[in-house]
TIRO-2110 file (N, C-alpha, C; in Angstrom, 1 decimal):
// TIRO-2110
0.7, -1.3, 0.2, N, 1, A
-0.2, 0.5, -0.2, CA, 1, A
0.7, 1.4, -0.1, C, 1, A
0.5, 2.1, -0.1, N, 2, A
0.4, 3.9, -0.6, CA, 2, A
1.8, 3.8, 0.9, C, 2, A
0.6, 3.9, 2.0, N, 3, A
1.5, 3.9, 3.5, CA, 3, A
2.5, 3.2, 3.4, C, 3, A
2.8, 2.0, 3.4, N, 4, A
3.8, 0.8, 4.2, CA, 4, A
4.9, 1.9, 2.7, C, 4, A
4.7, 1.6, 2.1, N, 5, A
6.0, 2.4, 0.9, CA, 5, A
6.6, 3.3, 1.6, C, 5, A
5.5, 4.5, 1.6, N, 6, A
5.9, 5.5, 2.9, CA, 6, A
7.4, 5.3, 4.1, C, 6, A
6.2, 4.2, 4.9, N, 7, A
7.3, 3.9, 6.1, CA, 7, A
8.0, 3.5, 5.7, C, 7, A
8.6, 2.4, 4.7, N, 8, A
9.9, 1.7, 4.2, CA, 8, A
10.5, 2.3, 3.8, C, 8, A
10.3, 3.8, 3.0, N, 9, A
11.5, 4.5, 2.8, CA, 9, A
12.1, 5.3, 3.4, C, 9, A
12.7, 4.9, 4.1, N, 10, A
13.5, 5.8, 4.9, CA, 10, A
13.1, 7.4, 5.6, C, 10, A
12.3, 7.4, 5.2, N, 11, A
11.8, 9.3, 5.3, CA, 11, A
12.1, 9.5, 4.4, C, 11, A
12.3, 9.2, 3.3, N, 12, A
13.0, 10.1, 2.0, CA, 12, A
11.0, 10.4, 0.7, C, 12, A
10.4, 9.0, 1.1, N, 13, A
8.9, 9.4, 0.8, CA, 13, A
7.6, 9.4, 1.7, C, 13, A
7.0, 10.8, 2.1, N, 14, A
5.9, 11.0, 3.2, CA, 14, A
4.3, 10.4, 1.5, C, 14, A
3.3, 10.4, 2.9, N, 15, A
2.0, 9.9, 1.8, CA, 15, A
1.4, 10.6, 2.4, C, 15, A
0.7, 11.1, 2.0, N, 16, A
-0.9, 12.0, 2.0, CA, 16, A
-2.2, 11.4, 1.5, C, 16, A
-2.9, 10.7, 2.2, N, 17, A
-4.8, 10.1, 2.0, CA, 17, A
-4.9, 10.6, 1.3, C, 17, A
-6.2, 12.0, 0.5, N, 18, A
-7.3, 13.4, 0.5, CA, 18, A
-8.7, 12.0, 0.7, C, 18, A
-9.3, 12.3, 1.2, N, 19, A
-10.5, 11.9, 1.0, CA, 19, A
-11.9, 12.2, 0.5, C, 19, A
-12.7, 12.3, 0.2, N, 20, A
-14.2, 13.2, -0.2, CA, 20, A
-14.3, 14.1, -0.1, C, 20, A
-14.1, 14.5, 1.1, N, 21, A
-14.1, 15.8, 1.5, CA, 21, A
-13.5, 16.4, 1.2, C, 21, A
-12.3, 16.5, 1.7, N, 22, A
-10.6, 17.4, 1.2, CA, 22, A
-10.6, 17.4, 0.0, C, 22, A
-10.9, 16.2, -1.2, N, 23, A
-11.2, 16.7, -2.8, CA, 23, A
-12.0, 17.6, -2.9, C, 23, A
-13.3, 17.5, -2.4, N, 24, A
-14.2, 18.6, -1.9, CA, 24, A
-13.7, 19.9, -2.1, C, 24, A
-13.3, 20.4, -1.4, N, 25, A
-12.4, 21.5, -0.2, CA, 25, A
-11.5, 21.8, -1.4, C, 25, A
-10.7, 21.0, -2.0, N, 26, A
-9.7, 21.6, -2.9, CA, 26, A
-10.3, 21.6, -4.5, C, 26, A
-11.4, 21.4, -4.8, N, 27, A
-11.8, 21.5, -6.1, CA, 27, A
-11.7, 20.6, -7.0, C, 27, A
-12.0, 19.5, -6.7, N, 28, A
-10.9, 18.4, -7.5, CA, 28, A
-12.6, 17.9, -8.4, C, 28, A
-13.4, 19.0, -8.8, N, 29, A
-14.8, 18.5, -8.8, CA, 29, A
-14.6, 17.0, -10.8, C, 29, A
-13.3, 17.1, -12.0, N, 30, A
-13.8, 15.9, -12.1, CA, 30, A
-13.1, 14.9, -11.4, C, 30, A
-12.2, 15.0, -10.9, N, 31, A
-11.8, 13.6, -10.3, CA, 31, A
-12.9, 12.8, -9.1, C, 31, A
-13.5, 13.7, -8.5, N, 32, A
-15.0, 13.3, -7.7, CA, 32, A
-16.0, 12.8, -9.0, C, 32, A
-16.5, 13.8, -10.0, N, 33, A
-17.3, 12.7, -10.6, CA, 33, A
-16.6, 11.3, -11.6, C, 33, A
-15.6, 11.4, -11.1, N, 34, A
-14.8, 10.1, -11.4, CA, 34, A
-15.5, 9.0, -10.6, C, 34, A
-15.6, 9.7, -9.3, N, 35, A
-15.3, 8.6, -8.9, CA, 35, A
-16.7, 8.4, -8.0, C, 35, A
-17.7, 9.4, -8.7, N, 36, A
-19.0, 9.1, -8.1, CA, 36, A
-19.7, 7.3, -8.8, C, 36, A
-19.2, 6.7, -9.8, N, 37, A
-19.7, 4.9, -10.2, CA, 37, A
-18.5, 4.2, -9.3, C, 37, A
-18.3, 4.7, -8.9, N, 38, A
-17.7, 3.4, -8.2, CA, 38, A
-18.5, 3.3, -6.6, C, 38, A
-18.5, 2.3, -5.8, N, 39, A
-19.3, 2.2, -4.7, CA, 39, A
-18.3, 2.5, -3.7, C, 39, A
-17.3, 2.3, -3.6, N, 40, A
-16.9, 3.5, -3.0, CA, 40, A
-16.2, 4.6, -2.6, C, 40, A
-15.7, 5.0, -1.5, N, 41, A
-15.6, 6.1, -1.4, CA, 41, A
-14.0, 6.5, -2.1, C, 41, A
-13.7, 7.5, -2.8, N, 42, A
-12.5, 7.5, -3.6, CA, 42, A
-11.5, 7.7, -2.4, C, 42, A
-9.8, 7.7, -2.5, N, 43, A
-8.9, 8.0, -2.1, CA, 43, A
-7.9, 8.7, -3.1, C, 43, A
-7.5, 9.6, -2.2, N, 44, A
-6.3, 10.6, -3.6, CA, 44, A
-5.5, 9.7, -3.0, C, 44, A
-4.2, 9.6, -4.0, N, 45, A
-3.3, 9.3, -2.5, CA, 45, A
-1.7, 9.9, -3.5, C, 45, A
-0.8, 10.8, -2.6, N, 46, A
0.1, 11.8, -2.9, CA, 46, A
1.3, 11.7, -2.1, C, 46, A
2.0, 10.7, -2.9, N, 47, A
3.7, 10.4, -2.5, CA, 47, A
4.4, 11.6, -2.9, C, 47, A
4.6, 12.0, -2.2, N, 48, A
6.0, 13.1, -2.4, CA, 48, A
7.4, 12.1, -2.2, C, 48, A
8.4, 12.4, -2.7, N, 49, A
10.3, 11.6, -2.4, CA, 49, A
11.0, 13.5, -2.7, C, 49, A
11.3, 13.1, -1.4, N, 50, A
12.3, 13.9, -0.9, CA, 50, A
13.7, 13.5, -1.1, C, 50, A
14.7, 13.4, -1.5, N, 51, A
15.6, 12.8, -1.8, CA, 51, A
16.9, 13.6, -0.8, C, 51, A
18.0, 12.7, -0.1, N, 52, A
19.1, 13.6, 0.8, CA, 52, A
19.9, 14.5, -0.5, C, 52, A
20.2, 15.3, 0.2, N, 53, A
21.2, 16.4, -0.8, CA, 53, A
20.4, 17.0, -1.5, C, 53, A
21.0, 16.9, -2.2, N, 54, A
20.6, 18.4, -3.7, CA, 54, A
19.9, 17.8, -4.8, C, 54, A
18.5, 18.5, -4.2, N, 55, A
18.1, 18.4, -5.6, CA, 55, A
18.4, 19.4, -7.2, C, 55, A
18.5, 18.5, -8.4, N, 56, A
18.7, 19.1, -9.5, CA, 56, A
17.7, 18.8, -10.6, C, 56, A
16.3, 18.3, -10.5, N, 57, A
15.2, 18.5, -10.7, CA, 57, A
14.6, 18.2, -10.0, C, 57, A
13.6, 18.4, -10.4, N, 58, A
11.8, 18.1, -10.1, CA, 58, A
11.0, 17.2, -11.1, C, 58, A
10.6, 16.4, -10.6, N, 59, A
10.2, 15.0, -11.6, CA, 59, A
8.8, 14.8, -11.6, C, 59, A
7.7, 15.0, -12.0, N, 60, A
6.2, 14.4, -11.6, CA, 60, A
5.3, 13.5, -12.1, C, 60, A
5.2, 12.2, -11.6, N, 61, A
4.2, 11.2, -12.1, CA, 61, A
2.6, 11.2, -11.9, C, 61, A
2.2, 10.9, -12.7, N, 62, A
0.5, 11.4, -12.5, CA, 62, A
0.3, 9.7, -12.4, C, 62, A
-0.3, 8.9, -11.9, N, 63, A
-1.5, 7.9, -12.3, CA, 63, A
-2.4, 7.3, -11.6, C, 63, A
-3.3, 6.9, -12.1, N, 64, A
-4.4, 6.6, -12.0, CA, 64, A
-4.7, 4.8, -11.8, C, 64, A
-5.8, 5.6, -10.9, N, 65, A
-6.0, 3.7, -10.5, CA, 65, A
-7.9, 3.6, -10.3, C, 65, A
-8.6, 3.0, -11.0, N, 66, A
-10.1, 3.2, -10.2, CA, 66, A
-10.6, 1.4, -10.5, C, 66, A
-11.5, 1.2, -9.9, N, 67, A
-12.2, 0.3, -9.8, CA, 67, A
-13.3, 0.0, -9.8, C, 67, A
-13.8, -0.3, -9.9, N, 68, A
-15.5, -1.0, -11.3, CA, 68, A
-15.7, -2.0, -11.1, C, 68, A
-16.9, -2.5, -10.3, N, 69, A
-17.8, -3.5, -10.0, CA, 69, A
-18.9, -3.3, -11.4, C, 69, A
-18.5, -3.9, -12.2, N, 70, A
-19.2, -4.5, -13.5, CA, 70, A
-19.9, -5.4, -13.2, C, 70, A
-19.9, -6.3, -12.2, N, 71, A
-21.1, -7.6, -12.1, CA, 71, A
-22.1, -7.4, -11.0, C, 71, A
END
């Protein structure tokens, strides 16, 4: 899980998980619109990697995982 990845990173990765209410406060309407199709509450997972030493470049990686029960 995302929390476990952060816990095992030795402090170089932090994990923040936003629920539905926090996403609404941040104006994430498109994300929440897609999430309405699921029976489970949305969870937006934000992992941040902070390496030791000087940061020379910043990189952003965006992924998406949706769970729909069509049965």
